[in-house]
MIZANU-323704 format. One record per atom (N, C-alpha, C): x, y, z; residue in three letters; residue number from 1; atom name. Coordinates in Angstrom, 3 decimals, always signed. Layout:
<pts>
<pt <X Y Z> ALA NUM CA>
...
</pts>
This chain:
<pts>
<pt <+75.119 +43.099 +155.551> MET 1 N>
<pt <+76.456 +43.377 +155.904> MET 1 CA>
<pt <+77.016 +44.409 +154.924> MET 1 C>
<pt <+77.649 +45.431 +155.462> SER 2 N>
<pt <+78.208 +46.455 +154.592> SER 2 CA>
<pt <+79.723 +46.368 +154.618> SER 2 C>
<pt <+80.246 +46.585 +153.527> TYR 3 N>
<pt <+81.702 +46.556 +153.382> TYR 3 CA>
<pt <+82.254 +47.969 +153.554> TYR 3 C>
<pt <+83.346 +48.119 +154.238> PRO 4 N>
<pt <+83.918 +49.468 +154.377> PRO 4 CA>
<pt <+84.444 +49.955 +153.025> PRO 4 C>
<pt <+84.106 +51.190 +152.721> GLN 5 N>
<pt <+84.572 +51.758 +151.447> GLN 5 CA>
<pt <+86.005 +52.238 +151.614> GLN 5 C>
<pt <+86.750 +51.959 +150.602> GLN 6 N>
<pt <+88.147 +52.388 +150.648> GLN 6 CA>
<pt <+88.256 +53.837 +150.193> GLN 6 C>
<pt <+88.971 +54.606 +150.932> GLN 7 N>
<pt <+89.245 +55.991 +150.565> GLN 7 CA>
<pt <+90.432 +55.995 +149.604> GLN 7 C>
<pt <+90.356 +56.867 +148.610> PRO 8 N>
<pt <+91.525 +56.948 +147.721> PRO 8 CA>
<pt <+92.708 +57.493 +148.508> PRO 8 C>
<pt <+93.910 +57.089 +148.135> PRO 9 N>
<pt <+95.085 +57.587 +148.862> PRO 9 CA>
<pt <+95.218 +59.097 +148.677> PRO 9 C>
<pt <+95.751 +59.791 +149.650> PRO 10 N>
<pt <+95.913 +61.243 +149.494> PRO 10 CA>
<pt <+96.893 +61.530 +148.354> PRO 10 C>
<pt <+96.667 +62.629 +147.655> PRO 11 N>
<pt <+97.577 +62.947 +146.547> PRO 11 CA>
<pt <+98.987 +63.191 +147.069> PRO 11 C>
<pt <+99.920 +62.760 +146.292> GLN 12 N>
<pt <+101.324 +62.937 +146.659> GLN 12 CA>
<pt <+101.709 +64.397 +146.400> GLN 12 C>
<pt <+102.393 +65.010 +147.323> PHE 13 N>
<pt <+102.866 +66.382 +147.157> PHE 13 CA>
<pt <+104.108 +66.373 +146.269> PHE 13 C>
<pt <+103.985 +67.062 +145.175> GLN 14 N>
<pt <+105.127 +67.176 +144.273> GLN 14 CA>
<pt <+105.496 +68.655 +144.172> GLN 14 C>
<pt <+106.666 +68.991 +144.572> PRO 15 N>
<pt <+107.046 +70.408 +144.465> PRO 15 CA>
<pt <+107.018 +70.846 +143.006> PRO 15 C>
<pt <+106.588 +72.078 +142.802> HIS 16 N>
<pt <+106.493 +72.608 +141.444> HIS 16 CA>
<pt <+107.887 +72.716 +140.839> HIS 16 C>
<pt <+108.003 +72.171 +139.671> GLN 17 N>
<pt <+109.281 +72.209 +138.968> GLN 17 CA>
<pt <+109.365 +73.524 +138.188> GLN 17 C>
<pt <+110.291 +74.390 +138.560> TYR 18 N>
<pt <+110.476 +75.648 +137.846> TYR 18 CA>
<pt <+111.488 +75.448 +136.732> TYR 18 C>
<pt <+111.100 +75.939 +135.586> GLN 19 N>
<pt <+112.023 +75.905 +134.456> GLN 19 CA>
<pt <+112.928 +77.129 +134.561> GLN 19 C>
<pt <+114.202 +76.951 +134.389> PRO 20 N>
<pt <+115.073 +78.128 +134.433> PRO 20 CA>
<pt <+114.728 +79.050 +133.265> PRO 20 C>
<pt <+114.636 +80.344 +133.554> GLN 21 N>
<pt <+114.315 +81.301 +132.507> GLN 21 CA>
<pt <+115.589 +81.894 +131.943> GLN 21 C>
<pt <+115.524 +82.177 +130.661> ALA 22 N>
<pt <+116.662 +82.831 +130.026> ALA 22 CA>
<pt <+116.726 +84.271 +130.506> ALA 22 C>
<pt <+117.906 +84.818 +130.677> PRO 23 N>
<pt <+118.007 +86.213 +131.099> PRO 23 CA>
<pt <+117.403 +87.130 +130.045> PRO 23 C>
<pt <+116.778 +88.197 +130.514> MET 24 N>
<pt <+116.081 +89.113 +129.616> MET 24 CA>
<pt <+116.738 +90.489 +129.633> MET 24 C>
<pt <+116.468 +91.234 +128.581> GLY 25 N>
<pt <+116.872 +92.630 +128.461> GLY 25 CA>
<pt <+115.723 +93.386 +127.836> GLY 25 C>
<pt <+115.939 +94.649 +127.527> MET 26 N>
<pt <+114.885 +95.474 +126.945> MET 26 CA>
<pt <+115.443 +96.248 +125.762> MET 26 C>
<pt <+114.675 +96.278 +124.695> LEU 27 N>
<pt <+115.009 +97.079 +123.517> LEU 27 CA>
<pt <+114.087 +98.282 +123.517> LEU 27 C>
<pt <+114.666 +99.475 +123.611> HIS 28 N>
<pt <+113.903 +100.721 +123.507> HIS 28 CA>
<pt <+114.036 +101.192 +122.061> HIS 28 C>
<pt <+113.115 +100.738 +121.201> LEU 29 N>
<pt <+113.155 +101.065 +119.775> LEU 29 CA>
<pt <+112.290 +102.291 +119.522> LEU 29 C>
<pt <+112.918 +103.360 +119.042> THR 30 N>
<pt <+112.204 +104.592 +118.740> THR 30 CA>
<pt <+112.109 +104.743 +117.227> THR 30 C>
<pt <+110.879 +104.766 +116.729> ILE 31 N>
<pt <+110.633 +105.027 +115.308> ILE 31 CA>
<pt <+110.414 +106.529 +115.197> ILE 31 C>
<pt <+111.397 +107.224 +114.654> GLN 32 N>
<pt <+111.332 +108.673 +114.551> GLN 32 CA>
<pt <+110.304 +109.088 +113.503> GLN 32 C>
<pt <+109.676 +110.212 +113.728> GLY 33 N>
<pt <+108.653 +110.696 +112.820> GLY 33 CA>
<pt <+107.272 +110.332 +113.339> GLY 33 C>
<pt <+106.276 +110.620 +112.527> SER 34 N>
<pt <+104.899 +110.320 +112.895> SER 34 CA>
<pt <+104.116 +110.035 +111.615> SER 34 C>
<pt <+102.834 +109.815 +111.775> VAL 35 N>
<pt <+101.987 +109.576 +110.610> VAL 35 CA>
<pt <+101.980 +110.804 +109.707> VAL 35 C>
<pt <+102.122 +111.985 +110.290> MET 36 N>
<pt <+102.103 +113.226 +109.503> MET 36 CA>
<pt <+103.430 +113.496 +108.791> MET 36 C>
<pt <+104.548 +113.070 +109.362> THR 37 N>
<pt <+105.856 +113.387 +108.778> THR 37 CA>
<pt <+106.505 +112.201 +108.086> THR 37 C>
<pt <+105.906 +111.044 +108.161> SER 38 N>
<pt <+106.447 +109.845 +107.537> SER 38 CA>
<pt <+105.287 +109.133 +106.845> SER 38 C>
<pt <+105.422 +107.875 +106.574> THR 39 N>
<pt <+104.313 +107.136 +105.975> THR 39 CA>
<pt <+103.269 +106.805 +107.032> THR 39 C>
<pt <+102.039 +106.562 +106.597> MET 40 N>
<pt <+100.972 +106.201 +107.531> MET 40 CA>
<pt <+101.160 +104.789 +108.069> MET 40 C>
<pt <+101.883 +103.977 +107.319> VAL 41 N>
<pt <+102.121 +102.598 +107.719> VAL 41 CA>
<pt <+103.407 +102.542 +108.541> VAL 41 C>
<pt <+103.348 +102.023 +109.776> PRO 42 N>
<pt <+104.590 +101.923 +110.552> PRO 42 CA>
<pt <+105.578 +100.981 +109.877> PRO 42 C>
<pt <+106.857 +101.157 +110.122> PRO 43 N>
<pt <+107.849 +100.288 +109.499> PRO 43 CA>
<pt <+107.689 +98.832 +109.922> PRO 43 C>
<pt <+108.242 +97.945 +109.117> THR 44 N>
<pt <+108.275 +96.524 +109.429> THR 44 CA>
<pt <+109.577 +96.238 +110.160> THR 44 C>
<pt <+109.469 +95.592 +111.322> VAL 45 N>
<pt <+110.634 +95.319 +112.159> VAL 45 CA>
<pt <+110.765 +93.818 +112.354> VAL 45 C>
<pt <+111.988 +93.311 +112.183> HIS 46 N>
<pt <+112.299 +91.910 +112.473> HIS 46 CA>
<pt <+113.441 +91.875 +113.486> HIS 46 C>
<pt <+113.243 +91.129 +114.572> LEU 47 N>
<pt <+114.286 +90.918 +115.573> LEU 47 CA>
<pt <+114.748 +89.479 +115.466> LEU 47 C>
<pt <+116.001 +89.283 +115.091> ASN 48 N>
<pt <+116.556 +87.940 +114.848> ASN 48 CA>
<pt <+115.668 +87.147 +113.895> ASN 48 C>
<pt <+115.085 +87.828 +112.919> GLY 49 N>
<pt <+114.264 +87.178 +111.907> GLY 49 CA>
<pt <+112.788 +87.066 +112.238> GLY 49 C>
<pt <+112.376 +87.427 +113.450> TYR 50 N>
<pt <+110.975 +87.315 +113.849> TYR 50 CA>
<pt <+110.288 +88.677 +113.761> TYR 50 C>
<pt <+109.103 +88.759 +113.141> PRO 51 N>
<pt <+108.423 +90.050 +113.015> PRO 51 CA>
<pt <+107.906 +90.549 +114.364> PRO 51 C>
<pt <+107.966 +91.867 +114.533> VAL 52 N>
<pt <+107.496 +92.520 +115.750> VAL 52 CA>
<pt <+106.651 +93.718 +115.328> VAL 52 C>
<pt <+105.478 +93.888 +115.939> ARG 53 N>
<pt <+104.623 +95.035 +115.644> ARG 53 CA>
<pt <+105.139 +96.252 +116.392> ARG 53 C>
<pt <+105.206 +97.377 +115.683> VAL 54 N>
<pt <+105.669 +98.617 +116.285> VAL 54 CA>
<pt <+104.755 +99.755 +115.866> VAL 54 C>
<pt <+104.931 +100.889 +116.519> LYS 55 N>
<pt <+104.220 +102.108 +116.187> LYS 55 CA>
<pt <+105.246 +103.239 +116.131> LYS 55 C>
<pt <+104.847 +104.379 +115.610> HIS 56 N>
<pt <+105.739 +105.532 +115.632> HIS 56 CA>
<pt <+105.944 +105.953 +117.077> HIS 56 C>
<pt <+107.132 +106.416 +117.384> GLY 57 N>
<pt <+107.464 +106.775 +118.755> GLY 57 CA>
<pt <+108.255 +105.657 +119.408> GLY 57 C>
<pt <+108.274 +105.649 +120.737> ARG 58 N>
<pt <+109.077 +104.666 +121.477> ARG 58 CA>
<pt <+108.303 +103.375 +121.671> ARG 58 C>
<pt <+108.977 +102.256 +121.422> ASN 59 N>
<pt <+108.440 +100.921 +121.617> ASN 59 CA>
<pt <+109.361 +100.181 +122.578> ASN 59 C>
<pt <+108.832 +99.746 +123.717> ASP 60 N>
<pt <+109.614 +98.975 +124.683> ASP 60 CA>
<pt <+109.360 +97.499 +124.428> ASP 60 C>
<pt <+110.390 +96.794 +123.960> ILE 61 N>
<pt <+110.253 +95.400 +123.546> ILE 61 CA>
<pt <+111.167 +94.535 +124.405> ILE 61 C>
<pt <+110.594 +93.602 +125.200> PRO 62 N>
<pt <+111.454 +92.689 +125.963> PRO 62 CA>
<pt <+112.117 +91.690 +125.015> PRO 62 C>
<pt <+113.407 +91.468 +125.216> VAL 63 N>
<pt <+114.167 +90.548 +124.362> VAL 63 CA>
<pt <+115.042 +89.660 +125.242> VAL 63 C>
<pt <+115.433 +88.526 +124.692> PHE 64 N>
<pt <+116.370 +87.657 +125.395> PHE 64 CA>
<pt <+117.758 +88.278 +125.352> PHE 64 C>
<pt <+118.495 +88.128 +126.422> ALA 65 N>
<pt <+119.871 +88.620 +126.453> ALA 65 CA>
<pt <+120.694 +87.818 +125.455> ALA 65 C>
<pt <+121.638 +88.493 +124.821> GLY 66 N>
<pt <+122.483 +87.844 +123.826> GLY 66 CA>
<pt <+122.528 +88.662 +122.556> GLY 66 C>
<pt <+123.064 +88.082 +121.489> PRO 67 N>
<pt <+123.163 +88.827 +120.237> PRO 67 CA>
<pt <+121.777 +89.109 +119.665> PRO 67 C>
<pt <+121.620 +90.308 +119.094> LEU 68 N>
<pt <+120.341 +90.715 +118.517> LEU 68 CA>
<pt <+120.595 +91.376 +117.174> LEU 68 C>
<pt <+119.841 +90.947 +116.166> HIS 69 N>
<pt <+119.903 +91.537 +114.829> HIS 69 CA>
<pt <+118.570 +92.237 +114.579> HIS 69 C>
<pt <+118.613 +93.554 +114.432> VAL 70 N>
<pt <+117.418 +94.350 +114.168> VAL 70 CA>
<pt <+117.418 +94.721 +112.691> VAL 70 C>
<pt <+116.348 +94.363 +111.985> ASP 71 N>
<pt <+116.201 +94.671 +110.559> ASP 71 CA>
<pt <+114.887 +95.419 +110.391> ASP 71 C>
<pt <+114.945 +96.619 +109.799> ILE 72 N>
<pt <+113.766 +97.470 +109.669> ILE 72 CA>
<pt <+113.680 +97.985 +108.232> ILE 72 C>
<pt <+112.451 +98.062 +107.708> HIS 73 N>
<pt <+112.221 +98.744 +106.437> HIS 73 CA>
<pt <+110.828 +99.353 +106.442> HIS 73 C>
<pt <+110.665 +100.395 +105.646> SER 74 N>
<pt <+109.371 +101.053 +105.511> SER 74 CA>
<pt <+108.674 +100.516 +104.274> SER 74 C>
<pt <+107.373 +100.707 +104.220> GLN 75 N>
<pt <+106.578 +100.198 +103.100> GLN 75 CA>
<pt <+105.566 +101.255 +102.714> GLN 75 C>
<pt <+105.527 +101.584 +101.451> TRP 76 N>
<pt <+104.452 +102.412 +100.927> TRP 76 CA>
<pt <+104.001 +101.755 +99.648> TRP 76 C>
<pt <+104.434 +102.216 +98.517> MET 77 N>
<pt <+104.105 +101.531 +97.270> MET 77 CA>
<pt <+105.083 +100.392 +97.024> MET 77 C>
<pt <+106.223 +100.495 +97.651> ARG 78 N>
<pt <+107.241 +99.451 +97.587> ARG 78 CA>
<pt <+108.040 +99.493 +98.881> ARG 78 C>
<pt <+108.869 +98.516 +99.081> SER 79 N>
<pt <+109.713 +98.467 +100.278> SER 79 CA>
<pt <+110.890 +99.431 +100.100> SER 79 C>
<pt <+111.150 +100.256 +101.109> PHE 80 N>
<pt <+112.265 +101.211 +101.029> PHE 80 CA>
<pt <+112.784 +101.492 +102.428> PHE 80 C>
<pt <+113.913 +102.157 +102.508> GLY 81 N>
<pt <+114.461 +102.581 +103.784> GLY 81 CA>
<pt <+114.983 +101.446 +104.644> GLY 81 C>
<pt <+115.534 +100.413 +104.006> ARG 82 N>
<pt <+116.034 +99.266 +104.770> ARG 82 CA>
<pt <+117.263 +99.673 +105.581> ARG 82 C>
<pt <+117.281 +99.221 +106.843> ALA 83 N>
<pt <+118.418 +99.464 +107.726> ALA 83 CA>
<pt <+118.514 +98.296 +108.704> ALA 83 C>
<pt <+119.735 +97.960 +109.095> ALA 84 N>
<pt <+119.946 +96.843 +110.021> ALA 84 CA>
<pt <+121.035 +97.217 +111.018> ALA 84 C>
<pt <+120.959 +96.586 +112.197> LEU 85 N>
<pt <+121.928 +96.849 +113.250> LEU 85 CA>
<pt <+122.112 +95.575 +114.060> LEU 85 C>
<pt <+123.358 +95.220 +114.327> ASP 86 N>
<pt <+123.690 +94.063 +115.160> ASP 86 CA>
<pt <+124.346 +94.555 +116.442> ASP 86 C>
<pt <+123.942 +93.995 +117.579> PHE 87 N>
<pt <+124.536 +94.336 +118.859> PHE 87 CA>
<pt <+124.204 +93.232 +119.856> PHE 87 C>
<pt <+124.750 +93.347 +121.054> THR 88 N>
<pt <+124.510 +92.361 +122.106> THR 88 CA>
<pt <+123.761 +93.015 +123.253> THR 88 C>
<pt <+122.719 +92.338 +123.713> VAL 89 N>
<pt <+121.939 +92.795 +124.865> VAL 89 CA>
<pt <+122.403 +91.994 +126.077> VAL 89 C>
<pt <+122.825 +92.675 +127.125> HIS 90 N>
<pt <+123.246 +92.016 +128.361> HIS 90 CA>
<pt <+122.044 +91.854 +129.289> HIS 90 C>
<pt <+122.081 +90.890 +130.199> PRO 91 N>
<pt <+120.948 +90.703 +131.116> PRO 91 CA>
<pt <+120.611 +91.989 +131.875> PRO 91 C>
<pt <+119.320 +92.282 +131.953> ASN 92 N>
<pt <+118.789 +93.462 +132.655> ASN 92 CA>
<pt <+119.272 +94.778 +132.064> ASN 92 C>
<pt <+119.682 +94.771 +130.805> GLN 93 N>
<pt <+120.156 +95.986 +130.138> GLN 93 CA>
<pt <+119.064 +96.494 +129.202> GLN 93 C>
<pt <+118.916 +97.815 +129.128> ALA 94 N>
<pt <+118.013 +98.444 +128.172> ALA 94 CA>
<pt <+118.865 +99.094 +127.087> ALA 94 C>
<pt <+118.638 +98.690 +125.840> VAL 95 N>
<pt <+119.434 +99.201 +124.724> VAL 95 CA>
<pt <+118.570 +100.126 +123.870> VAL 95 C>
<pt <+118.974 +101.404 +123.729> PRO 96 N>
<pt <+118.211 +102.314 +122.867> PRO 96 CA>
<pt <+118.611 +102.130 +121.401> PRO 96 C>
<pt <+117.612 +102.090 +120.525> VAL 97 N>
<pt <+117.849 +102.029 +119.075> VAL 97 CA>
<pt <+116.884 +103.012 +118.426> VAL 97 C>
<pt <+117.396 +103.814 +117.491> PHE 98 N>
<pt <+116.591 +104.814 +116.791> PHE 98 CA>
<pt <+116.589 +104.484 +115.305> PHE 98 C>
<pt <+115.416 +104.609 +114.673> TYR 99 N>
<pt <+115.280 +104.389 +113.231> TYR 99 CA>
<pt <+114.534 +105.563 +112.627> TYR 99 C>
<pt <+115.001 +106.017 +111.465> ALA 100 N>
<pt <+114.321 +107.066 +110.713> ALA 100 CA>
<pt <+114.248 +106.645 +109.257> ALA 100 C>
<pt <+113.034 +106.610 +108.720> SER 101 N>
<pt <+112.886 +106.287 +107.304> SER 101 CA>
<pt <+113.295 +107.506 +106.484> SER 101 C>
<pt <+113.677 +107.304 +105.225> PRO 102 N>
<pt <+114.079 +108.448 +104.398> PRO 102 CA>
<pt <+112.865 +109.321 +104.063> PRO 102 C>
<pt <+113.133 +110.526 +103.545> TYR 103 N>
<pt <+112.065 +111.462 +103.212> TYR 103 CA>
<pt <+111.201 +110.980 +102.054> TYR 103 C>
<pt <+111.707 +110.099 +101.238> HIS 104 N>
<pt <+110.943 +109.608 +100.083> HIS 104 CA>
<pt <+111.327 +108.159 +99.831> HIS 104 C>
<pt <+110.533 +107.481 +99.048> GLN 105 N>
<pt <+110.768 +106.054 +98.846> GLN 105 CA>
<pt <+111.804 +105.747 +97.776> GLN 105 C>
<pt <+112.424 +106.764 +97.192> PHE 106 N>
<pt <+113.453 +106.517 +96.188> PHE 106 CA>
<pt <+114.851 +106.561 +96.797> PHE 106 C>
<pt <+114.942 +106.859 +98.090> ALA 107 N>
<pt <+116.243 +106.821 +98.775> ALA 107 CA>
<pt <+116.631 +105.364 +98.993> ALA 107 C>
<pt <+117.900 +105.119 +99.055> SER 108 N>
<pt <+118.359 +103.740 +99.130> SER 108 CA>
<pt <+118.231 +103.121 +100.509> SER 108 C>
<pt <+118.420 +103.904 +101.576> ALA 109 N>
<pt <+118.467 +103.284 +102.894> ALA 109 CA>
<pt <+117.857 +104.197 +103.950> ALA 109 C>
<pt <+117.436 +103.578 +105.027> GLY 110 N>
<pt <+116.993 +104.314 +106.202> GLY 110 CA>
<pt <+118.187 +104.549 +107.109> GLY 110 C>
<pt <+117.939 +105.204 +108.223> SER 111 N>
<pt <+119.008 +105.491 +109.189> SER 111 CA>
<pt <+118.698 +104.763 +110.489> SER 111 C>
<pt <+119.720 +104.142 +111.079> ILE 112 N>
<pt <+119.548 +103.415 +112.331> ILE 112 CA>
<pt <+120.794 +103.602 +113.179> ILE 112 C>
<pt <+120.605 +103.675 +114.492> GLY 113 N>
<pt <+121.739 +103.818 +115.388> GLY 113 CA>
<pt <+121.292 +103.792 +116.833> GLY 113 C>
<pt <+122.261 +103.920 +117.731> HIS 114 N>
<pt <+121.957 +103.896 +119.165> HIS 114 CA>
<pt <+121.655 +105.287 +119.708> HIS 114 C>
<pt <+121.842 +106.322 +118.886> THR 115 N>
<pt <+121.454 +107.683 +119.245> THR 115 CA>
<pt <+120.532 +108.194 +118.151> THR 115 C>
<pt <+119.893 +109.323 +118.385> LYS 116 N>
<pt <+118.965 +109.888 +117.411> LYS 116 CA>
<pt <+119.670 +110.065 +116.062> LYS 116 C>
<pt <+118.988 +109.684 +114.975> VAL 117 N>
<pt <+119.596 +109.703 +113.641> VAL 117 CA>
<pt <+118.870 +110.694 +112.742> VAL 117 C>
<pt <+119.558 +111.122 +111.671> LYS 118 N>
<pt <+118.973 +112.046 +110.698> LYS 118 CA>
<pt <+118.350 +111.247 +109.556> LYS 118 C>
<pt <+117.276 +111.776 +109.019> ARG 119 N>
<pt <+116.619 +111.146 +107.877> ARG 119 CA>
<pt <+117.397 +111.447 +106.604> ARG 119 C>
<pt <+117.475 +110.482 +105.708> LYS 120 N>
<pt <+118.193 +110.654 +104.445> LYS 120 CA>
<pt <+117.228 +111.114 +103.354> LYS 120 C>
<pt <+117.786 +111.662 +102.280> GLY 121 N>
<pt <+117.006 +111.977 +101.086> GLY 121 CA>
<pt <+116.445 +113.375 +101.013> GLY 121 C>
<pt <+116.834 +114.279 +101.896> LEU 122 N>
<pt <+116.291 +115.637 +101.873> LEU 122 CA>
<pt <+116.723 +116.391 +100.612> LEU 122 C>
<pt <+117.968 +116.219 +100.183> GLY 123 N>
<pt <+118.459 +116.906 +98.981> GLY 123 CA>
<pt <+117.654 +116.539 +97.747> GLY 123 C>
<pt <+117.406 +115.252 +97.548> PHE 124 N>
<pt <+116.627 +114.802 +96.389> PHE 124 CA>
<pt <+115.210 +115.358 +96.455> PHE 124 C>
<pt <+114.621 +115.371 +97.637> LEU 125 N>
<pt <+113.262 +115.875 +97.791> LEU 125 CA>
<pt <+113.194 +117.357 +97.446> LEU 125 C>
<pt <+114.183 +118.135 +97.900> LEU 126 N>
<pt <+114.196 +119.565 +97.581> LEU 126 CA>
<pt <+114.398 +119.804 +96.093> LEU 126 C>
<pt <+115.260 +119.026 +95.447> VAL 127 N>
<pt <+115.459 +119.150 +93.992> VAL 127 CA>
<pt <+114.164 +118.811 +93.259> VAL 127 C>
<pt <+113.466 +117.784 +93.683> LEU 128 N>
<pt <+112.206 +117.383 +93.050> LEU 128 CA>
<pt <+111.142 +118.471 +93.197> LEU 128 C>
<pt <+111.013 +119.038 +94.388> ILE 129 N>
<pt <+110.030 +120.104 +94.608> ILE 129 CA>
<pt <+110.385 +121.341 +93.786> ILE 129 C>
<pt <+111.680 +121.674 +93.732> THR 130 N>
<pt <+112.127 +122.826 +92.935> THR 130 CA>
<pt <+111.831 +122.610 +91.457> THR 130 C>
<pt <+112.069 +121.402 +90.957> ALA 131 N>
<pt <+111.789 +121.106 +89.547> ALA 131 CA>
<pt <+110.294 +121.221 +89.251> ALA 131 C>
<pt <+109.459 +120.743 +90.141> ILE 132 N>
<pt <+108.012 +120.829 +89.925> ILE 132 CA>
<pt <+107.560 +122.288 +89.941> ILE 132 C>
<pt <+108.074 +123.083 +90.893> LEU 133 N>
<pt <+107.709 +124.495 +90.953> LEU 133 CA>
<pt <+108.215 +125.253 +89.722> LEU 133 C>
<pt <+109.433 +124.950 +89.259> ALA 134 N>
<pt <+109.977 +125.607 +88.063> ALA 134 CA>
<pt <+109.157 +125.246 +86.831> ALA 134 C>
<pt <+108.788 +123.989 +86.692> ALA 135 N>
<pt <+107.965 +123.581 +85.553> ALA 135 CA>
<pt <+106.602 +124.258 +85.597> ALA 135 C>
<pt <+106.020 +124.369 +86.777> SER 136 N>
<pt <+104.725 +125.054 +86.911> SER 136 CA>
<pt <+104.857 +126.530 +86.565> SER 136 C>
<pt <+105.926 +127.181 +87.036> ALA 137 N>
<pt <+106.149 +128.596 +86.735> ALA 137 CA>
<pt <+106.343 +128.805 +85.233> ALA 137 C>
<pt <+107.084 +127.912 +84.599> LEU 138 N>
<pt <+107.274 +128.029 +83.139> LEU 138 CA>
<pt <+105.966 +127.843 +82.391> LEU 138 C>
<pt <+105.158 +126.914 +82.828> MET 139 N>
<pt <+103.861 +126.697 +82.154> MET 139 CA>
<pt <+102.973 +127.943 +82.314> MET 139 C>
<pt <+102.959 +128.557 +83.490> ILE 140 N>
<pt <+102.148 +129.759 +83.720> ILE 140 CA>
<pt <+102.705 +130.903 +82.890> ILE 140 C>
<pt <+104.057 +131.027 +82.833> PHE 141 N>
<pt <+104.688 +132.089 +82.054> PHE 141 CA>
<pt <+104.349 +131.956 +80.570> PHE 141 C>
<pt <+104.473 +130.758 +80.007> PHE 142 N>
<pt <+104.178 +130.569 +78.578> PHE 142 CA>
<pt <+102.682 +130.694 +78.289> PHE 142 C>
<pt <+101.841 +130.321 +79.247> ALA 143 N>
<pt <+100.398 +130.489 +79.061> ALA 143 CA>
<pt <+100.038 +131.972 +79.063> ALA 143 C>
<pt <+100.730 +132.785 +79.867> ALA 144 N>
<pt <+100.460 +134.218 +79.923> ALA 144 CA>
<pt <+100.940 +134.918 +78.643> ALA 144 C>
<pt <+101.983 +134.389 +78.010> LEU 145 N>
<pt <+102.507 +134.974 +76.776> LEU 145 CA>
<pt <+101.574 +134.726 +75.602> LEU 145 C>
<pt <+100.957 +133.669 +75.671> GLY 146 N>
<pt <+100.214 +133.498 +74.517> GLY 146 CA>
<pt <+99.319 +132.513 +74.124> GLY 146 C>
</pts>
């Protein structure tokens, strides 16, 4: 005598539960300069305290809508060119931000804004180059004298 085998009950259909998503926006972060005109190391970027990898040129970074704090600094032998910007990103909005590190690491701050910005520290760099050239010219002049 064989006993009828029981079939397992069919699986219950459960509709997929969707989690509501937070509204998103886009940050168009442009790191002005290149490896040839700035440091070889791209700047360090923090969005609301979280690190984000970037490269020179335009970086399209999806962000949550709401307040955003952008903190950027360059790094070579030491940290320099610190700049920060606070603004609000609205849902489905793309916000342009431009950053330019200074010409040298002895400048106090970098430049940041919503439009293209100028690099700081050109005057100091020109004075430094002029001093080096003048010292070299004096050394050559005194060596030629005697």
